[in-house]
N, C-alpha and C positions, 0 to 999 in steps of 0.2 A: 504494500500500500504506500503510495507516494503522496505527500502533501507538500505544497509550496505556498509560501507567503499568505498567511491569514492574520487578519487584524484581531486584536484582543476582544473588541466589542462583538465582532461577528463570529468568533471562534466557537462559542457554544451552539450557535445556530447551524453552522457548517457541520459540526460534529453530530448534531441531532439529525440532520438530513442524511449524512453518511450512515448513521446507525439505522435509519429507516431502510436504506438500500441494503445494508449488510444483513438485516433480519430476513430478507427474502432471497438475497444473492450473496452468500457468505464469501464467495471467491472474487467479488468485485474489487477492482483497484481504482484509485482516485488520484487525480491531480487537481489541486486547488490553486487558483490564481486570482489575485485582486486586480480588477480592471478599472476601478474607479474608487473614489473615497468610501462609498458604501455599496459597491457592486462587485460581485464575485462570480466566477465560474467554477463549478465542480464538474470536471470531466470524469465520466464513469466508464471504465473499460471492463469487459468481460465477454464470455462466450455464451450468453443466454440466447435462446431462440428469438425472443421478443424483447429487445432492449427498451422499447418504448413503454413497456409495463412499468419501468422505473419512474416515468413521469406520472403515472397514475398513483404510485406509492408516495411521491414527494410533492406533487403540485399544490395540494391544499395547504400543506404546512408551509411551503415556500411563500405562498400568497399571504398567509397569516403573518409570517415574519416581515414581509414587506409592509403590510398595513400597520402592524403593531409597533415595529421597531425601525422602519425606514431603512431596511437593509435588503437589497435586491440580490438574491442568489439564484443564478441560472443553474439548473441541473441538466447536464448534457450527456445523454446516453450515446456513447460512440462505438460500442462493440469492441472488436478485437484491436489491440495495439498493432500498429504497423512497425515492423522491425526496420531500424535504420542502419543496421550493420550488414 
């Protein structure tokens, strides 16, 4: 599991969304990147048949985090990692 650059204020919400994914997809891997002052991408990698099920698992909570805490977290199901070697 890879995690990059997360802000202290957003960290518990990022961890919460990752936990929701891991509860259903324990082999998922993540990369987290801050793309704005209160905006983050969580890239989710794995070999599940339907990676977009991850959006179903996380979208409601991500919306709550945006509305309640003004932190915009994109959860991006990307499937398999592409090897660069």
